[in-house]
C-alpha positions in Angstrom: 79.7 -56.9 23.9 78.4 -59.5 26.3 75.5 -59.1 28.6 74.4 -61.3 31.5 71.0 -63.1 31.7 68.1 -61.1 33.1 67.9 -61.5 36.8 64.1 -61.6 36.8 61.6 -61.6 34.0 59.6 -58.4 33.4 58.1 -58.8 30.0 57.6 -55.1 29.3 61.1 -54.2 30.4 62.4 -57.0 28.3 60.7 -55.6 25.2 62.2 -52.1 25.8 65.7 -53.3 26.6 66.0 -55.9 23.9 64.6 -53.7 21.2 66.9 -50.8 22.1 69.8 -53.2 22.2 68.9 -54.5 18.8 68.8 -50.9 17.4 72.1 -50.1 19.1 74.0 -53.2 18.0 71.9 -54.7 15.2 71.7 -58.0 17.0 70.8 -59.2 20.5 74.3 -60.1 21.6 77.6 -60.1 19.6 78.8 -63.4 20.8 75.5 -65.1 20.1 74.9 -63.8 16.6 72.5 -65.9 14.5 74.2 -67.8 11.7 74.2 -66.2 8.3 72.5 -69.4 7.0 69.6 -68.7 9.2 69.3 -65.1 8.2 70.7 -64.5 4.8 70.1 -60.7 5.0 72.9 -58.3 5.8 73.1 -58.5 9.7 73.3 -54.7 9.8 70.0 -53.2 11.0 67.9 -52.3 7.9 65.9 -49.6 9.7 67.1 -46.4 11.3 65.4 -43.7 13.3 65.7 -40.1 12.0 66.1 -38.0 15.2 65.3 -34.7 13.4 62.0 -36.1 12.0 61.2 -37.6 15.4 61.7 -34.2 17.0 59.4 -32.6 14.5 56.7 -35.2 14.9 56.8 -34.9 18.7 56.1 -31.2 18.3 53.3 -32.0 15.9 51.7 -34.4 18.4 52.2 -31.9 21.2 50.6 -29.1 19.2 47.6 -31.4 18.5 47.3 -32.1 22.2 47.4 -28.4 23.0 44.8 -27.6 20.3 42.4 -30.3 21.5 43.3 -30.1 25.2 43.9 -33.9 25.1 45.5 -36.6 23.0 42.6 -37.4 20.7 42.1 -41.1 20.8 38.8 -43.0 20.6 37.6 -44.6 23.8 36.9 -48.3 24.0 33.3 -48.3 22.7 33.3 -45.0 20.8 32.7 -46.6 17.4 30.4 -49.3 18.6 32.7 -52.1 17.5 33.3 -53.7 20.9 31.3 -55.7 23.4 30.6 -53.7 26.6 27.9 -55.8 28.2 25.7 -52.8 28.5 22.6 -54.8 27.7 23.5 -57.8 29.8 20.5 -58.9 31.9 19.1 -55.4 31.5 16.7 -54.7 34.4 17.7 -57.8 36.3 19.5 -56.8 39.5 21.4 -54.3 37.3 23.3 -52.7 40.2 24.2 -55.8 42.2 27.8 -57.0 42.7 26.8 -60.3 41.0 25.5 -58.7 37.9 28.4 -56.3 37.5 31.0 -59.0 38.1 29.3 -61.3 35.5 29.2 -58.4 33.0 32.9 -57.8 33.6 33.7 -61.5 33.2 32.0 -61.6 29.9 33.8 -58.4 28.7 37.1 -59.8 29.8 36.5 -63.1 27.9 35.5 -61.1 24.8 38.8 -59.1 25.0 40.9 -62.2 25.5 39.1 -64.0 22.7 39.5 -61.1 20.3 43.2 -60.6 21.0 43.9 -64.3 20.8 42.9 -64.3 17.1 43.5 -60.6 16.2 46.3 -61.1 13.6 47.1 -61.3 9.9 43.9 -61.1 7.8 45.6 -62.5 4.7 46.2 -64.4 2.6 42.9 -65.7 1.4 42.3 -69.1 -0.1 40.8 -67.6 -3.2 43.4 -66.1 -5.6 40.9 -64.3 -7.7 39.6 -62.1 -4.9 40.7 -59.3 -2.7 40.0 -60.0 1.0 38.8 -56.8 2.7 38.5 -58.2 6.2 39.6 -55.6 8.8 40.0 -55.5 12.5 36.7 -53.8 13.1 34.9 -56.6 11.2 36.3 -59.2 13.6 35.6 -57.0 16.6 32.0 -56.4 15.5 31.4 -60.1 14.7 32.7 -61.2 18.1 30.6 -58.5 19.7 27.4 -59.9 18.1 28.4 -63.4 19.1 28.9 -62.2 22.7 25.5 -60.5 22.7 23.6 -63.6 21.8 22.6 -64.5 25.3 22.7 -61.0 26.9 19.0 -60.5 27.3 17.1 -60.8 30.6 14.9 -63.5 29.0 18.0 -65.7 28.7 18.7 -65.5 32.4 19.5 -69.0 33.6 17.4 -69.8 36.7 19.5 -72.8 37.5 22.4 -70.6 38.6 24.8 -71.9 36.0 26.6 -68.5 36.3 28.8 -69.0 39.3 30.5 -66.6 41.8 32.3 -68.3 44.6 31.5 -67.4 48.2 34.7 -65.4 48.6 34.0 -63.6 45.3 37.5 -64.5 44.0 36.2 -66.6 41.1 33.5 -65.6 38.5 32.5 -68.2 36.0 30.4 -67.4 33.0 27.3 -69.3 32.0 27.7 -72.2 29.6 25.2 -70.4 27.3 27.9 -67.8 26.7 29.6 -68.6 23.4 32.9 -67.3 24.7 33.0 -69.2 28.0 36.2 -71.1 28.6 34.5 -74.4 28.3 33.0 -73.5 24.9 36.3 -72.1 23.6 38.2 -75.2 24.7 35.9 -77.4 22.6 35.5 -75.2 19.6 36.1 -76.7 16.2 37.2 -74.7 13.1 33.8 -75.2 11.4 32.0 -74.0 14.5 34.2 -70.9 14.7 33.5 -70.2 11.0 29.7 -70.7 11.7 29.9 -68.3 14.6 31.6 -65.5 12.8 30.6 -65.6 9.1 26.9 -64.6 9.6 28.1 -61.4 11.3 30.5 -60.3 8.7 29.4 -57.9 5.9 28.0 -59.5 2.8 30.4 -60.0 -0.2 29.8 -58.6 -3.6 27.9 -60.6 -6.2 30.3 -63.2 -7.5 28.4 -63.4 -10.7 29.4 -59.9 -11.6 32.3 -59.3 -14.0 34.0 -57.1 -11.4 36.7 -58.9 -9.3 34.9 -60.0 -6.2 35.8 -58.6 -2.8 34.8 -60.8 0.1 35.2 -61.4 3.8 37.1 -64.6 4.7 38.8 -65.6 7.9 42.3 -66.8 7.0 44.1 -69.5 9.0 40.9 -70.6 10.6 42.5 -73.8 12.0 45.3 -71.8 13.7 42.8 -69.3 15.1 40.6 -72.1 16.5 43.7 -73.8 18.1 44.5 -70.5 19.8 41.0 -70.2 21.2 41.1 -73.8 22.4 44.4 -73.0 24.1 42.7 -69.9 25.7 39.8 -72.0 27.0 42.0 -74.8 28.3 44.4 -72.3 30.0 41.6 -70.6 31.9 40.0 -74.0 32.9 43.2 -75.6 34.0 45.1 -72.7 35.7 42.6 -70.0 36.6 39.4 -71.8 37.8 37.7 -71.1 34.4 37.6 -67.3 35.3 39.2 -64.5 33.3 38.7 -62.1 36.3 40.4 -64.6 38.6 43.4 -64.7 36.3 43.5 -60.9 36.0 43.2 -60.4 39.8 46.4 -62.4 40.3 48.4 -59.5 38.8 47.4 -57.2 41.7 46.7 -54.3 39.4 50.0 -54.6 37.6 49.9 -54.5 33.8 53.4 -55.8 33.5 52.6 -58.8 35.8 49.4 -59.6 33.8 51.4 -59.7 30.6 53.7 -62.2 32.3 50.7 -64.3 33.5 49.2 -64.3 30.0 52.5 -65.4 28.5 53.0 -68.2 31.1 49.4 -69.4 30.6 48.9 -69.2 26.8 51.9 -70.2 24.6 50.3 -68.7 21.5 51.0 -65.2 22.9 54.7 -65.8 23.2 56.0 -63.3 20.6 59.8 -63.3 20.6 62.8 -64.2 18.6 65.4 -66.3 20.4 68.9 -65.7 19.0 70.5 -68.4 21.1 70.3 -71.5 18.9 71.5 -73.7 21.9 68.4 -72.9 23.9 66.0 -75.1 21.8 63.6 -72.2 22.1 62.2 -73.4 25.4 60.0 -70.7 27.0 61.6 -70.7 30.5 65.1 -70.4 28.9 64.2 -68.0 26.1 62.3 -65.5 28.2 65.4 -64.9 30.4 68.0 -65.1 27.7 70.1 -62.1 26.8 69.9 -63.3 23.2 66.1 -63.0 22.9 64.4 -60.1 21.2 61.0 -59.6 22.9 57.8 -58.0 21.4 54.6 -59.6 23.0 52.3 -57.4 20.9 49.1 -59.4 21.4 49.7 -60.0 25.1 50.3 -56.4 25.8 47.4 -55.2 23.7 45.1 -57.6 25.6 46.1 -56.0 28.8 45.6 -52.5 27.3 42.2 -53.5 26.0 41.2 -54.9 29.5 42.3 -51.5 30.9 40.4 -49.6 28.3 37.2 -51.6 28.7 37.1 -52.3 32.4 39.6 -50.0 34.0 39.9 -46.6 32.2 36.9 -45.4 30.4 34.4 -47.6 32.2 35.8 -47.0 35.7 32.8 -44.9 36.7 30.3 -47.5 35.3 31.5 -50.0 37.9 31.9 -47.6 40.8 29.1 -49.0 42.9 28.6 -49.6 46.6 30.3 -53.0 46.9 31.2 -55.5 49.5 34.9 -55.6 50.6 35.3 -59.2 49.3 34.2 -58.3 45.8 36.0 -55.0 45.5 39.3 -56.7 44.4 37.7 -58.2 41.3 35.6 -55.0 40.5 38.8 -53.0 40.4 41.2 -55.6 39.0 41.6 -53.9 35.6 42.5 -50.5 37.1 46.2 -51.1 36.5 48.6 -48.8 38.3 51.6 -49.3 36.0 50.2 -48.8 32.5 53.2 -46.8 31.6 55.2 -50.0 31.6 53.3 -51.3 28.5 55.2 -50.6 25.2 53.7 -49.8 21.9 52.2 -52.7 20.1 54.7 -53.5 17.3 52.6 -54.6 14.3 52.3 -53.2 10.8 50.3 -50.0 11.0 52.4 -48.1 13.5 55.7 -48.5 11.6 53.8 -47.6 8.4 52.8 -44.2 9.7 56.2 -43.7 11.4 57.8 -44.3 8.0 55.3 -41.9 6.4 56.4 -39.1 8.6 60.1 -40.0 8.0 60.7 -41.1 11.6 61.6 -44.6 10.4 63.9 -44.9 7.4 64.2 -48.2 5.6 67.4 -49.3 3.8 66.9 -49.3 0.0 66.5 -53.1 -0.3 64.0 -53.3 2.5 62.1 -50.3 1.1 61.8 -52.0 -2.3 60.4 -55.2 -0.7 57.9 -53.3 1.4 56.7 -51.0 -1.4 56.5 -54.0 -3.8 54.4 -55.8 -1.2 56.9 -58.7 -1.1 56.3 -60.9 1.9 59.0 -60.9 4.5 60.0 -64.1 6.2 58.7 -64.4 9.8 61.5 -63.7 12.2 63.9 -62.4 9.5 66.4 -59.6 10.3 64.2 -57.1 8.4 61.1 -57.9 10.4 63.0 -57.7 13.7 64.5 -54.4 12.7 61.1 -52.9 11.7 59.5 -54.0 15.0 62.4 -53.1 17.2 62.7 -49.6 15.6 59.0 -49.1 16.1 59.2 -49.8 19.9 62.3 -47.5 20.3 60.8 -44.7 18.2 57.5 -44.7 20.2 59.4 -44.7 23.5 61.4 -41.7 22.3 58.2 -40.0 21.1 56.5 -40.5 24.4 59.5 -39.0 26.2 59.7 -35.9 24.0 56.0 -35.2 24.0 55.9 -35.4 27.8 58.9 -33.2 28.1 57.2 -30.6 25.9 54.0 -30.7 27.9 55.8 -30.6 31.3 57.9 -27.7 30.1 54.8 -25.8 29.2 53.2 -26.7 32.5 56.2 -25.4 34.4 55.9 -22.0 32.7 52.3 -21.5 33.7 51.6 -19.1 36.6 48.0 -20.4 36.9 47.9 -23.3 39.3 44.8 -24.8 37.8 46.1 -24.6 34.3 49.4 -26.1 35.4 47.6 -29.0 37.0 45.5 -29.6 33.9 48.6 -29.6 31.7 50.3 -32.1 34.1 47.2 -34.3 34.0 47.3 -34.3 30.1 51.0 -35.0 30.2 50.5 -37.9 32.6 48.0 -39.5 30.1 50.7 -39.7 27.4 52.1 -43.1 27.3 53.2 -45.7 24.8 49.7 -47.1 24.9 47.9 -43.8 24.2 50.5 -42.8 21.6 50.1 -46.1 19.9 46.3 -45.6 19.8 46.8 -42.2 18.4 49.2 -43.4 15.7 47.0 -46.4 14.8 43.9 -44.2 14.4 45.8 -41.7 12.3 47.3 -44.4 10.2 44.0 -46.0 9.6 42.6 -42.7 8.2 45.6 -42.1 6.0 45.7 -45.6 4.7 42.1 -45.6 3.7 42.7 -42.4 1.8 45.7 -44.1 0.0 48.1 -41.5 1.3 50.7 -43.8 2.7 53.1 -46.3 1.2 52.3 -50.0 1.8 53.0 -51.6 5.2 55.4 -54.5 5.5 53.8 -58.0 5.1 54.6 -61.0 7.2 52.4 -64.1 7.5 52.4 -64.3 11.3 50.2 -65.1 14.3 51.7 -62.2 16.3 50.1 -59.2 14.6 
């Protein structure tokens, strides 16, 4: 089978299409199959989707929605992990456009910072210890860093926080630790000094019990990605996260593309065309590329969650026409284009409920916690199968809900059910699966997840 190059680049459509193609044919394109020497594994896809189990799981999710009258997912700040800017300049012009825009800029920078370094919390440098760093520890530590100059007493009377006259550019104060300028100059030691004081304390190393501790692996790589984030905003987006976001015109798909074009560290794909030299402009349009873009997509979803979805009412103020574009820039109108975020937890729970089935050799590697090579056939198969399975779950759950809605004779009840169905997307299903997976994993009720030392998840 031969396919032509994509006419135009839609990152989210590319994820869907390339992952389904991978699952259908076990490779991006038959006449561009990667050499066996590059991927010694059997080229046949090592993960399959059990359609019967998927049907059962879709009904289980549907029944949960019906019982709770919604898909039960935690909102952005429900657990207190994330920075919301709620105490930013408290009592100082708290309802002004300027104050709201500055708060939004700070939240947006927090989200981009977090998702730039939200990956692979192992291995640690100390072989005698078990690292217990989790996502929430990073989120909370960054929240505390972001809050350091929130108070009204820190307000800079020199006007170092800047909003251009046309309200198209909002620039954070240089006192803000996560400002583009500060991120661009950050050193690995400074990053460590910023985060470590806000992580939980480790156990006493003098005890005879094996110490568990909190360490930030790959600190040099994470610092480089933050430098890249700062430089990208400074050089291409007037040092303003909101300015960058507003260029997408409320399109989640477009913003994913902007993030990928601006920050190379978010370019999460496997290029099967060895002749392309893996150049971005070539690879992103190649029919041989398998696209994932986990961190780029989750950054957009987090911006929507923090500034567009659950906080929409918080920013619904009387605003001037020239500032309204920025105030609503995260109210994306095509969130259904975003796919699931193919990492380690979602395939773990999908395997737990038998939706994903691993070939015996892969199952042995995963259950034995043998690290997979980054970009190997097994990793691609796990991630591609995850994307396709969640797409099919979303479709089936929505079908169940719309079917129930169509049977209702009560117009209000029918409208409520349709609203619930419309809220089901790959993003919300991903959140649901991730939260369920976290609970089950902490109770040791699931088999291990696959392990890959990667910057992409």
